[in-house]
N, C-alpha and C positions, 0 to 999 in steps of 0.2 A: 683786315677785311679781304685782301686779295686772296689769301688761302681759303677763306670761307667760301668765296665765289667759286674757286677751282674745285673745292670739295663738293659744292652743290652741283656743278657741271658733271663731275665724276658720278655722283649718285644718280643724276638724271640719265646719263648714258647707260649705267648699269641697269637701271629700271627698264629702259627701252630695249636693252638686249634680251630681256625676258620675253619680249613680244616679237622681235624680229632680228635678223642677222645684222652685223655691223655694216655690211655694204649696202644695206637698205635704209640706214639711219642717216638723216641729214642734220646739218647744223641747226636748221629751223626746228626740227623735231626736238633736239636737245634743249634749245633755248625756250621753246614753248613749255616743255616738261619742267624746266628749271624756273620759269617765270622771270626770265631776263631777256633783254633784246640781243639781237645778233652782234651789235657792236661790243657788248660786254664779252661775248664769247671771243671775238677777234682781238679784244684787248689782252686776253690771256693766252690764246692759242691761235696758230695760223690755220689749222684744220683739225679734223677729227683725229687723224693719226698722231698729231702732236699731243692731243689730249690723252690718247691711249698710251703713248710713250710716257707722259708725265705720270699717269696712274700707275703704270708698271714700276717705274723708278721709285716713286714715293712709297708705294706699298712694300716693295722689296727692301728699301732703305730702312723702313720701320721694322721689318722682319729681321734684318741683320743687326739692328742697333745693339751694340754691346756684345755681339757674338762673332767677333772677327779676330780671334786670336787662336793660338794653337790648341788650347783646351776647350774652346767653345765653338769652333767653326762648324762642327757637326750639328750643333743646335741651330746655328744660323741657317745652314743649308736645309735642315729639316723644316725650319720656319718658312722658307721659300716654298717648299713642296706643300706644306699645310696651307699656306696662303693661296697657292694655285688651286688646291682642292676646294677651299672655301669660296673661291671666285671662279668655279669651274665654267659656268655659263659665259662669263666674260672671257676667260682664257681660251675656251674652245672657239668662241666667236672670233677672237683675234687670230687664233691659229688658222681658222678656216677662211678668214677674210683678207689677211695680209700675207705677204710672201714669207717663206721660211727664213729668208735672209734678214728680214726686218725683225722677226721674233728673236733670231740669234743675236742681232745687234742690241736689242733691249737687254737680253740676258748677259751678254758679254760685258756690258757696262757695269752691271750689278756685281757679277762674280769676280771680275778682274780686281776690283778694289778689295774684296774679301781676301783673295790670295796674296795680294801685295801686302796687306796688313799682317797676315799670318807670317809671310816671309820676313818682313821687317822685325817682327817679334822674335822669330827663331834665329835670325842672323845675329842680332846683338852686335858684337864687335868683330864678327867673322868678315874678313875682306871678300867682297864679291862685286864684280863689275855690274854697273847699273843695267847694261844690256843683257847680262846673264840673268839677273833678277827678273827683268821683264820677260825674257824667254821662258823661264820656269813658270812664272805666273800665267803666261799665255798658254802653256802646255796644259796646266791644270784647268784653266778657264775653258779651253776647247773640250776637254774631256767631260767636265761637268755639264756644260751646255748640251753636248751631244746626248748624254744620259737623260737630261731633263726633256729635251725635244722628243726623244724616243718615248719617254713616259707619257708626255702629252699626246703624241701621235697614237698611242695605244689606249687612249681614253682614261688615263690616270688610274688604271686598275691596280697596278702593283703597290703594295704597302710602302709608303715612304720610309718607314722605320727599317724595312728590309734593304732598301736601296742605300740608305745612310750607313747601315751596318756593313754592307759590302764595301762601300767607299772607305769606311774607317779601316777595315781589314787591308784593303788595297794600299792605303796611304800610310799605314802605321810605320813610322820610322823612315818612310821614303823621302820626305822633305829634307830631313837632316842628311840622309845619304846623298841626295841630289846636290844639296848645298855643298857638302864636303867634296863632291866630285868637281864642282865649279869654282872652288875657292881660288882666289887669285894668288895666294901665297903657295899653292900646290901645283897649279897648272901653268903651262906656257900659253901665250896668246896664240890662238888658232888662226 
């Protein structure tokens, strides 16, 4: 039942975003549109921005489901771009209503797990310090989020297939090379 209510609140917010910008929408607007009382909203979320964060994380998690390994990461990343295009009104409202830092935080949470999962698969039995694995995942996370933010800033005009193709070319064989450079059995502690 809890998820049903959250999804109803999500749908109400998205419907309202077709009429006015995020910073003009109140909790009262959302609850009236949804047909629930304010306490129901506060039972699930502290404020509208927590609802926005939940929407972003839930949708991206669905987009990445089963697409977080070396052979499918491109499809997962493409799904995130496609999801953004399908929810352009929502994404552009969020982009124009909250700080860039907040959007980056949403995306960082999503993408970090993707790259950690890819690294875990590629690593297998290769010895790598946890701090190095985190550093590598962070590097790719920051690169991807920067590309995504730039794409959103430019009104999502560039074809996501073209972006993913470029990323694939750029990353082809790179993760293995980077892991090889960081291997604990080859390097000294810095």
